[in-house]
N, CA, C and O atoms as a Tripos MOL2 file, in Angstrom:
@<TRIPOS>MOLECULE
protein
  244   243    61     0     0
PROTEIN
NO_CHARGES

@<TRIPOS>ATOM
      1 N         188.9030  143.4910   77.8900 N.3       1 LYS1
      2 CA        188.5500  144.7780   77.7620 C.3       1 LYS1
      3 C         188.3650  145.1460   76.2760 C.2       1 LYS1
      4 O         187.5150  145.9890   75.9900 O.2       1 LYS1
      5 N         189.1070  144.5660   75.3130 N.am      2 ARG2
      6 CA        188.9500  144.7880   73.9400 C.3       2 ARG2
      7 C         187.5840  144.2950   73.3940 C.2       2 ARG2
      8 O         186.9970  144.9040   72.5000 O.2       2 ARG2
      9 N         187.1210  143.2090   73.9470 N.am      3 VAL3
     10 CA        185.8980  142.5690   73.6230 C.3       3 VAL3
     11 C         184.6570  143.5370   73.8570 C.2       3 VAL3
     12 O         183.7480  143.7330   73.0500 O.2       3 VAL3
     13 N         184.7960  144.1090   75.1310 N.am      4 ILE4
     14 CA        183.7120  145.0700   75.6020 C.3       4 ILE4
     15 C         183.8400  146.4290   74.7680 C.2       4 ILE4
     16 O         182.8190  146.9860   74.3660 O.2       4 ILE4
     17 N         185.0710  146.9370   74.5220 N.am      5 GLU5
     18 CA        185.1420  148.0880   73.6780 C.3       5 GLU5
     19 C         184.7000  148.0350   72.3090 C.2       5 GLU5
     20 O         184.1430  148.9720   71.7370 O.2       5 GLU5
     21 N         184.9860  146.8160   71.7560 N.am      6 THR6
     22 CA        184.5680  146.6300   70.3160 C.3       6 THR6
     23 C         183.2770  145.9640   70.0200 C.2       6 THR6
     24 O         182.7440  145.9510   68.9100 O.2       6 THR6
     25 N         182.8050  145.4000   71.1240 N.am      7 LYS7
     26 CA        181.5020  144.6790   71.0670 C.3       7 LYS7
     27 C         181.5260  143.5320   70.0650 C.2       7 LYS7
     28 O         180.5670  143.2450   69.3490 O.2       7 LYS7
     29 N         182.7520  142.8680   70.0710 N.am      8 SER8
     30 CA        182.9160  141.7360   69.1620 C.3       8 SER8
     31 C         183.7580  140.7010   69.8070 C.2       8 SER8
     32 O         184.7160  141.0310   70.5070 O.2       8 SER8
     33 N         183.4280  139.4150   69.5920 N.am      9 ALA9
     34 CA        184.0490  138.3290   70.1700 C.3       9 ALA9
     35 C         185.3070  137.7870   69.2570 C.2       9 ALA9
     36 O         185.7820  136.6660   69.4350 O.2       9 ALA9
     37 N         185.7600  138.6370   68.3330 N.am     10 ASN10
     38 CA        186.8560  138.2200   67.5440 C.3      10 ASN10
     39 C         188.0790  138.0330   68.3140 C.2      10 ASN10
     40 O         188.9390  137.2170   67.9840 O.2      10 ASN10
     41 N         188.1570  138.7430   69.2800 N.am     11 TYR11
     42 CA        189.4380  138.7190   70.1690 C.3      11 TYR11
     43 C         189.4220  137.5500   71.3730 C.2      11 TYR11
     44 O         190.3270  137.3570   72.1850 O.2      11 TYR11
     45 N         188.3230  136.9190   71.2860 N.am     12 LEU12
     46 CA        188.0340  135.8470   72.2630 C.3      12 LEU12
     47 C         187.8730  134.5090   71.5670 C.2      12 LEU12
     48 O         186.7860  134.1940   71.0830 O.2      12 LEU12
     49 N         188.9200  133.7260   71.5080 N.am     13 PRO13
     50 CA        188.6480  132.4430   70.6830 C.3      13 PRO13
     51 C         187.8350  131.5070   71.5670 C.2      13 PRO13
     52 O         188.1300  131.3090   72.7460 O.2      13 PRO13
     53 N         186.7850  130.9310   70.9430 N.am     14 PHE14
     54 CA        185.8290  130.0710   71.5650 C.3      14 PHE14
     55 C         186.5310  128.9320   72.1460 C.2      14 PHE14
     56 O         186.3600  128.6840   73.3400 O.2      14 PHE14
     57 N         187.3880  128.1330   71.3520 N.am     15 TRP15
     58 CA        187.8820  126.8390   71.7960 C.3      15 TRP15
     59 C         188.8480  127.1160   73.0810 C.2      15 TRP15
     60 O         188.8540  126.3400   74.0370 O.2      15 TRP15
     61 N         189.6000  128.1890   73.0340 N.am     16 LEU16
     62 CA        190.4570  128.4320   74.1810 C.3      16 LEU16
     63 C         189.5850  128.6400   75.3450 C.2      16 LEU16
     64 O         189.8800  128.0270   76.3710 O.2      16 LEU16
     65 N         188.5200  129.4380   75.3450 N.am     17 CYS17
     66 CA        187.6310  129.6830   76.5110 C.3      17 CYS17
     67 C         187.0850  128.4100   76.9260 C.2      17 CYS17
     68 O         187.0480  128.1220   78.1230 O.2      17 CYS17
     69 N         186.6250  127.5600   75.9570 N.am     18 LEU18
     70 CA        186.0270  126.3570   76.3800 C.3      18 LEU18
     71 C         187.0350  125.4030   77.0270 C.2      18 LEU18
     72 O         186.7320  124.7550   78.0290 O.2      18 LEU18
     73 N         188.1650  125.3280   76.4790 N.am     19 ALA19
     74 CA        189.2900  124.4750   77.0400 C.3      19 ALA19
     75 C         189.6080  124.9600   78.5230 C.2      19 ALA19
     76 O         189.7880  124.1270   79.4100 O.2      19 ALA19
     77 N         189.6640  126.1650   78.7400 N.am     20 GLY20
     78 CA        190.0900  126.7330   80.0500 C.3      20 GLY20
     79 C         189.0080  126.2760   81.0820 C.2      20 GLY20
     80 O         189.2770  125.7690   82.1710 O.2      20 GLY20
     81 N         187.7140  126.5260   80.5890 N.am     21 PHE21
     82 CA        186.6210  126.2230   81.3440 C.3      21 PHE21
     83 C         186.5290  124.7880   81.7100 C.2      21 PHE21
     84 O         186.2690  124.4510   82.8650 O.2      21 PHE21
     85 N         186.7470  123.8890   80.7020 N.am     22 ALA22
     86 CA        186.6770  122.5380   80.9290 C.3      22 ALA22
     87 C         187.7330  122.0500   81.8650 C.2      22 ALA22
     88 O         187.4750  121.2030   82.7200 O.2      22 ALA22
     89 N         188.9650  122.5920   81.7080 N.am     23 ASN23
     90 CA        190.1040  122.3040   82.6260 C.3      23 ASN23
     91 C         189.7920  122.6470   84.0000 C.2      23 ASN23
     92 O         190.1390  121.8700   84.8890 O.2      23 ASN23
     93 N         189.1720  123.7300   84.2790 N.am     24 GLY24
     94 CA        188.8160  124.1940   85.6050 C.3      24 GLY24
     95 C         187.8370  123.3870   86.2410 C.2      24 GLY24
     96 O         187.9180  123.1380   87.4430 O.2      24 GLY24
     97 N         186.7830  122.8970   85.4200 N.am     25 VAL25
     98 CA        185.7730  121.8980   85.9370 C.3      25 VAL25
     99 C         186.4010  120.7120   86.3280 C.2      25 VAL25
    100 O         186.1530  120.2350   87.4350 O.2      25 VAL25
    101 N         187.2110  120.1590   85.5280 N.am     26 ALA26
    102 CA        187.8040  118.7820   85.6500 C.3      26 ALA26
    103 C         188.6700  118.7720   86.9580 C.2      26 ALA26
    104 O         188.5420  117.8300   87.7400 O.2      26 ALA26
    105 N         189.5640  119.8130   87.2220 N.am     27 TRP27
    106 CA        190.3260  119.8500   88.3700 C.3      27 TRP27
    107 C         189.6310  120.2160   89.6960 C.2      27 TRP27
    108 O         189.9840  119.8440   90.8150 O.2      27 TRP27
    109 N         188.5750  121.0150   89.3840 N.am     28 PHE28
    110 CA        187.7170  121.3600   90.5980 C.3      28 PHE28
    111 C         187.0060  120.1150   91.0610 C.2      28 PHE28
    112 O         186.9830  119.7980   92.2510 O.2      28 PHE28
    113 N         186.4240  119.4110   90.1090 N.am     29 THR29
    114 CA        185.8210  118.2130   90.4250 C.3      29 THR29
    115 C         186.7640  117.0940   91.1090 C.2      29 THR29
    116 O         186.3300  116.4190   92.0420 O.2      29 THR29
    117 N         187.9160  116.9450   90.6660 N.am     30 TYR30
    118 CA        188.9690  116.0680   91.1830 C.3      30 TYR30
    119 C         189.2840  116.5780   92.5570 C.2      30 TYR30
    120 O         189.4650  115.7380   93.4380 O.2      30 TYR30
    121 N         189.3660  117.7900   92.8320 N.am     31 ALA31
    122 CA        189.8290  118.3050   94.1500 C.3      31 ALA31
    123 C         188.6700  118.0610   95.0930 C.2      31 ALA31
    124 O         188.9320  117.7720   96.2600 O.2      31 ALA31
    125 N         187.4020  118.1530   94.6910 N.am     32 LEU32
    126 CA        186.2700  117.8840   95.6490 C.3      32 LEU32
    127 C         185.9810  116.2930   95.8770 C.2      32 LEU32
    128 O         185.6940  115.7980   96.9670 O.2      32 LEU32
    129 N         186.0990  115.6550   94.7670 N.am     33 VAL33
    130 CA        185.6160  114.2090   94.8130 C.3      33 VAL33
    131 C         186.6850  113.2900   95.1920 C.2      33 VAL33
    132 O         186.4250  112.4970   96.0960 O.2      33 VAL33
    133 N         187.7630  113.2620   94.6950 N.am     34 TYR34
    134 CA        188.8170  112.3340   94.7610 C.3      34 TYR34
    135 C         189.7280  112.5080   95.9330 C.2      34 TYR34
    136 O         190.0160  111.5590   96.6620 O.2      34 TYR34
    137 N         190.1980  113.7620   96.1200 N.am     35 SER35
    138 CA        191.1550  114.1580   97.1780 C.3      35 SER35
    139 C         190.7680  115.5110   97.6710 C.2      35 SER35
    140 O         191.0900  116.4960   97.0060 O.2      35 SER35
    141 N         190.0900  115.6400   98.8040 N.am     36 PHE36
    142 CA        189.5520  116.8430   99.1390 C.3      36 PHE36
    143 C         190.7240  117.8200   99.5110 C.2      36 PHE36
    144 O         191.2010  117.8230  100.6460 O.2      36 PHE36
    145 N         191.1630  118.6370   98.5260 N.am     37 ASP37
    146 CA        192.2180  119.4810   98.6220 C.3      37 ASP37
    147 C         191.6870  120.9890   98.3070 C.2      37 ASP37
    148 O         191.3340  121.3620   97.1880 O.2      37 ASP37
    149 N         191.6890  121.7820   99.4660 N.am     38 PRO38
    150 CA        191.0860  123.1220   99.2430 C.3      38 PRO38
    151 C         191.9580  123.9790   98.3430 C.2      38 PRO38
    152 O         191.4460  124.8430   97.6320 O.2      38 PRO38
    153 N         193.2590  123.7580   98.3600 N.am     39 TYR39
    154 CA        194.1030  124.6200   97.5250 C.3      39 TYR39
    155 C         193.8930  124.4560   96.0000 C.2      39 TYR39
    156 O         193.8930  125.4140   95.2260 O.2      39 TYR39
    157 N         193.7090  123.1360   95.6220 N.am     40 ILE40
    158 CA        193.2660  122.8640   94.1710 C.3      40 ILE40
    159 C         191.8020  123.3480   93.8330 C.2      40 ILE40
    160 O         191.4640  123.8400   92.7560 O.2      40 ILE40
    161 N         190.9960  123.1320   94.9120 N.am     41 ALA41
    162 CA        189.5950  123.4440   94.6210 C.3      41 ALA41
    163 C         189.3790  125.0380   94.5480 C.2      41 ALA41
    164 O         188.5750  125.5140   93.7470 O.2      41 ALA41
    165 N         190.0740  125.7750   95.3540 N.am     42 THR42
    166 CA        190.0240  127.1420   95.3660 C.3      42 THR42
    167 C         190.4530  127.9010   94.0370 C.2      42 THR42
    168 O         189.7500  128.7590   93.5030 O.2      42 THR42
    169 N         191.6650  127.4910   93.5790 N.am     43 GLY43
    170 CA        192.1540  128.0700   92.3850 C.3      43 GLY43
    171 C         191.4300  127.7070   91.1970 C.2      43 GLY43
    172 O         191.1970  128.5380   90.3190 O.2      43 GLY43
    173 N         191.0300  126.3930   91.1180 N.am     44 ASN44
    174 CA        190.2370  126.0030   89.8720 C.3      44 ASN44
    175 C         188.7690  126.4640   89.9770 C.2      44 ASN44
    176 O         188.0920  126.6870   88.9730 O.2      44 ASN44
    177 N         188.3220  126.5920   91.1910 N.am     45 GLY45
    178 CA        186.8730  127.1230   91.4100 C.3      45 GLY45
    179 C         186.8620  128.6290   90.7990 C.2      45 GLY45
    180 O         185.9180  128.9940   90.0990 O.2      45 GLY45
    181 N         187.8330  129.3880   91.0630 N.am     46 ILE46
    182 CA        187.9240  130.6970   90.4280 C.3      46 ILE46
    183 C         188.0590  130.5070   88.9260 C.2      46 ILE46
    184 O         187.3930  131.1920   88.1500 O.2      46 ILE46
    185 N         188.9450  129.5500   88.4970 N.am     47 GLY47
    186 CA        188.9860  129.3530   86.9440 C.3      47 GLY47
    187 C         187.6340  128.9490   86.3440 C.2      47 GLY47
    188 O         187.3470  129.3290   85.2090 O.2      47 GLY47
    189 N         186.8610  128.2550   87.0030 N.am     48 VAL48
    190 CA        185.6420  128.0080   86.4920 C.3      48 VAL48
    191 C         184.6390  129.1770   86.4310 C.2      48 VAL48
    192 O         183.8690  129.2790   85.4760 O.2      48 VAL48
    193 N         184.6470  129.9980   87.3780 N.am     49 ILE49
    194 CA        183.8280  131.2500   87.3860 C.3      49 ILE49
    195 C         184.3860  132.1520   86.2890 C.2      49 ILE49
    196 O         183.5820  132.6660   85.5110 O.2      49 ILE49
    197 N         185.6070  132.3730   86.1670 N.am     50 LEU50
    198 CA        186.1010  133.2670   85.2030 C.3      50 LEU50
    199 C         185.8580  132.6040   83.8140 C.2      50 LEU50
    200 O         185.4580  133.3710   82.9370 O.2      50 LEU50
    201 N         186.0340  131.3270   83.4880 N.am     51 GLY51
    202 CA        185.8240  130.6240   82.2930 C.3      51 GLY51
    203 C         184.3280  130.8000   81.8880 C.2      51 GLY51
    204 O         184.0140  131.0710   80.7290 O.2      51 GLY51
    205 N         183.4440  130.6380   82.8620 N.am     52 SER52
    206 CA        181.9500  130.9080   82.4850 C.3      52 SER52
    207 C         181.7350  132.3100   82.0860 C.2      52 SER52
    208 O         180.9460  132.5880   81.1820 O.2      52 SER52
    209 N         182.3770  133.1650   82.6990 N.am     53 ILE53
    210 CA        182.2170  134.6690   82.3900 C.3      53 ILE53
    211 C         182.7210  134.8550   81.0130 C.2      53 ILE53
    212 O         182.0690  135.5170   80.2060 O.2      53 ILE53
    213 N         183.9730  134.2440   80.6670 N.am     54 GLN54
    214 CA        184.3680  134.2730   79.2320 C.3      54 GLN54
    215 C         183.4860  133.8030   78.2020 C.2      54 GLN54
    216 O         183.3290  134.4330   77.1560 O.2      54 GLN54
    217 N         182.8510  132.6210   78.4780 N.am     55 LEU55
    218 CA        181.9220  131.9800   77.6040 C.3      55 LEU55
    219 C         180.7320  132.7600   77.5930 C.2      55 LEU55
    220 O         180.1050  132.8480   76.5370 O.2      55 LEU55
    221 N         180.3450  133.3200   78.5880 N.am     56 GLY56
    222 CA        179.0940  134.3020   78.5620 C.3      56 GLY56
    223 C         179.3730  135.4840   77.6900 C.2      56 GLY56
    224 O         178.5340  135.8560   76.8690 O.2      56 GLY56
    225 N         180.5640  136.1080   77.8450 N.am     57 PHE57
    226 CA        180.9570  137.1900   76.8980 C.3      57 PHE57
    227 C         180.8790  136.6460   75.3490 C.2      57 PHE57
    228 O         180.3630  137.3520   74.4820 O.2      57 PHE57
    229 N         181.3250  135.5810   75.1050 N.am     58 TRP58
    230 CA        181.5700  134.9910   73.8340 C.3      58 TRP58
    231 C         180.1540  134.8020   73.3610 C.2      58 TRP58
    232 O         179.8910  135.1010   72.1960 O.2      58 TRP58
    233 N         179.2560  134.3520   74.1240 N.am     59 GLY59
    234 CA        177.8440  134.0610   73.6270 C.3      59 GLY59
    235 C         177.0220  135.4710   73.4470 C.2      59 GLY59
    236 O         176.1260  135.5980   72.6130 O.2      59 GLY59
    237 N         177.4050  136.4170   74.2540 N.am     60 TYR60
    238 CA        176.6680  137.6010   74.2020 C.3      60 TYR60
    239 C         177.0310  138.4020   72.9200 C.2      60 TYR60
    240 O         176.1930  138.9780   72.2270 O.2      60 TYR60
    241 N         178.4710  138.3790   72.6580 N.am     61 TYR61
    242 CA        178.8840  139.2510   71.5110 C.3      61 TYR61
    243 C         179.0760  138.2430   70.3510 C.2      61 TYR61
    244 O         179.4230  138.6410   69.2390 O.2      61 TYR61
@<TRIPOS>BOND
     1     1     2 1
     2     2     3 1
     3     3     4 2
     4     3     5 am
     5     5     6 1
     6     6     7 1
     7     7     8 2
     8     7     9 am
     9     9    10 1
    10    10    11 1
    11    11    12 2
    12    11    13 am
    13    13    14 1
    14    14    15 1
    15    15    16 2
    16    15    17 am
    17    17    18 1
    18    18    19 1
    19    19    20 2
    20    19    21 am
    21    21    22 1
    22    22    23 1
    23    23    24 2
    24    23    25 am
    25    25    26 1
    26    26    27 1
    27    27    28 2
    28    27    29 am
    29    29    30 1
    30    30    31 1
    31    31    32 2
    32    31    33 am
    33    33    34 1
    34    34    35 1
    35    35    36 2
    36    35    37 am
    37    37    38 1
    38    38    39 1
    39    39    40 2
    40    39    41 am
    41    41    42 1
    42    42    43 1
    43    43    44 2
    44    43    45 am
    45    45    46 1
    46    46    47 1
    47    47    48 2
    48    47    49 am
    49    49    50 1
    50    50    51 1
    51    51    52 2
    52    51    53 am
    53    53    54 1
    54    54    55 1
    55    55    56 2
    56    55    57 am
    57    57    58 1
    58    58    59 1
    59    59    60 2
    60    59    61 am
    61    61    62 1
    62    62    63 1
    63    63    64 2
    64    63    65 am
    65    65    66 1
    66    66    67 1
    67    67    68 2
    68    67    69 am
    69    69    70 1
    70    70    71 1
    71    71    72 2
    72    71    73 am
    73    73    74 1
    74    74    75 1
    75    75    76 2
    76    75    77 am
    77    77    78 1
    78    78    79 1
    79    79    80 2
    80    79    81 am
    81    81    82 1
    82    82    83 1
    83    83    84 2
    84    83    85 am
    85    85    86 1
    86    86    87 1
    87    87    88 2
    88    87    89 am
    89    89    90 1
    90    90    91 1
    91    91    92 2
    92    91    93 am
    93    93    94 1
    94    94    95 1
    95    95    96 2
    96    95    97 am
    97    97    98 1
    98    98    99 1
    99    99   100 2
   100    99   101 am
   101   101   102 1
   102   102   103 1
   103   103   104 2
   104   103   105 am
   105   105   106 1
   106   106   107 1
   107   107   108 2
   108   107   109 am
   109   109   110 1
   110   110   111 1
   111   111   112 2
   112   111   113 am
   113   113   114 1
   114   114   115 1
   115   115   116 2
   116   115   117 am
   117   117   118 1
   118   118   119 1
   119   119   120 2
   120   119   121 am
   121   121   122 1
   122   122   123 1
   123   123   124 2
   124   123   125 am
   125   125   126 1
   126   126   127 1
   127   127   128 2
   128   127   129 am
   129   129   130 1
   130   130   131 1
   131   131   132 2
   132   131   133 am
   133   133   134 1
   134   134   135 1
   135   135   136 2
   136   135   137 am
   137   137   138 1
   138   138   139 1
   139   139   140 2
   140   139   141 am
   141   141   142 1
   142   142   143 1
   143   143   144 2
   144   143   145 am
   145   145   146 1
   146   146   147 1
   147   147   148 2
   148   147   149 am
   149   149   150 1
   150   150   151 1
   151   151   152 2
   152   151   153 am
   153   153   154 1
   154   154   155 1
   155   155   156 2
   156   155   157 am
   157   157   158 1
   158   158   159 1
   159   159   160 2
   160   159   161 am
   161   161   162 1
   162   162   163 1
   163   163   164 2
   164   163   165 am
   165   165   166 1
   166   166   167 1
   167   167   168 2
   168   167   169 am
   169   169   170 1
   170   170   171 1
   171   171   172 2
   172   171   173 am
   173   173   174 1
   174   174   175 1
   175   175   176 2
   176   175   177 am
   177   177   178 1
   178   178   179 1
   179   179   180 2
   180   179   181 am
   181   181   182 1
   182   182   183 1
   183   183   184 2
   184   183   185 am
   185   185   186 1
   186   186   187 1
   187   187   188 2
   188   187   189 am
   189   189   190 1
   190   190   191 1
   191   191   192 2
   192   191   193 am
   193   193   194 1
   194   194   195 1
   195   195   196 2
   196   195   197 am
   197   197   198 1
   198   198   199 1
   199   199   200 2
   200   199   201 am
   201   201   202 1
   202   202   203 1
   203   203   204 2
   204   203   205 am
   205   205   206 1
   206   206   207 1
   207   207   208 2
   208   207   209 am
   209   209   210 1
   210   210   211 1
   211   211   212 2
   212   211   213 am
   213   213   214 1
   214   214   215 1
   215   215   216 2
   216   215   217 am
   217   217   218 1
   218   218   219 1
   219   219   220 2
   220   219   221 am
   221   221   222 1
   222   222   223 1
   223   223   224 2
   224   223   225 am
   225   225   226 1
   226   226   227 1
   227   227   228 2
   228   227   229 am
   229   229   230 1
   230   230   231 1
   231   231   232 2
   232   231   233 am
   233   233   234 1
   234   234   235 1
   235   235   236 2
   236   235   237 am
   237   237   238 1
   238   238   239 1
   239   239   240 2
   240   239   241 am
   241   241   242 1
   242   242   243 1
   243   243   244 2
@<TRIPOS>SUBSTRUCTURE
     1 LYS1         2 RESIDUE 1 A LYS
     2 ARG2         6 RESIDUE 1 A ARG
     3 VAL3        10 RESIDUE 1 A VAL
     4 ILE4        14 RESIDUE 1 A ILE
     5 GLU5        18 RESIDUE 1 A GLU
     6 THR6        22 RESIDUE 1 A THR
     7 LYS7        26 RESIDUE 1 A LYS
     8 SER8        30 RESIDUE 1 A SER
     9 ALA9        34 RESIDUE 1 A ALA
    10 ASN10       38 RESIDUE 1 A ASN
    11 TYR11       42 RESIDUE 1 A TYR
    12 LEU12       46 RESIDUE 1 A LEU
    13 PRO13       50 RESIDUE 1 A PRO
    14 PHE14       54 RESIDUE 1 A PHE
    15 TRP15       58 RESIDUE 1 A TRP
    16 LEU16       62 RESIDUE 1 A LEU
    17 CYS17       66 RESIDUE 1 A CYS
    18 LEU18       70 RESIDUE 1 A LEU
    19 ALA19       74 RESIDUE 1 A ALA
    20 GLY20       78 RESIDUE 1 A GLY
    21 PHE21       82 RESIDUE 1 A PHE
    22 ALA22       86 RESIDUE 1 A ALA
    23 ASN23       90 RESIDUE 1 A ASN
    24 GLY24       94 RESIDUE 1 A GLY
    25 VAL25       98 RESIDUE 1 A VAL
    26 ALA26      102 RESIDUE 1 A ALA
    27 TRP27      106 RESIDUE 1 A TRP
    28 PHE28      110 RESIDUE 1 A PHE
    29 THR29      114 RESIDUE 1 A THR
    30 TYR30      118 RESIDUE 1 A TYR
    31 ALA31      122 RESIDUE 1 A ALA
    32 LEU32      126 RESIDUE 1 A LEU
    33 VAL33      130 RESIDUE 1 A VAL
    34 TYR34      134 RESIDUE 1 A TYR
    35 SER35      138 RESIDUE 1 A SER
    36 PHE36      142 RESIDUE 1 A PHE
    37 ASP37      146 RESIDUE 1 A ASP
    38 PRO38      150 RESIDUE 1 A PRO
    39 TYR39      154 RESIDUE 1 A TYR
    40 ILE40      158 RESIDUE 1 A ILE
    41 ALA41      162 RESIDUE 1 A ALA
    42 THR42      166 RESIDUE 1 A THR
    43 GLY43      170 RESIDUE 1 A GLY
    44 ASN44      174 RESIDUE 1 A ASN
    45 GLY45      178 RESIDUE 1 A GLY
    46 ILE46      182 RESIDUE 1 A ILE
    47 GLY47      186 RESIDUE 1 A GLY
    48 VAL48      190 RESIDUE 1 A VAL
    49 ILE49      194 RESIDUE 1 A ILE
    50 LEU50      198 RESIDUE 1 A LEU
    51 GLY51      202 RESIDUE 1 A GLY
    52 SER52      206 RESIDUE 1 A SER
    53 ILE53      210 RESIDUE 1 A ILE
    54 GLN54      214 RESIDUE 1 A GLN
    55 LEU55      218 RESIDUE 1 A LEU
    56 GLY56      222 RESIDUE 1 A GLY
    57 PHE57      226 RESIDUE 1 A PHE
    58 TRP58      230 RESIDUE 1 A TRP
    59 GLY59      234 RESIDUE 1 A GLY
    60 TYR60      238 RESIDUE 1 A TYR
    61 TYR61      242 RESIDUE 1 A TYR
């Protein structure tokens, strides 16, 4: 909310966003490839989507 209000990515640390996105991708890939587990895939799939939105905001602002 603060990023949109101020139109600044100062409140959105890049490395934290990237780490969250990479973590979601890693666990989502693990859940689909190695052990088909829909519970792990669902939670981390949502994490990948939200992480990509965060990175999109960081790139835009």
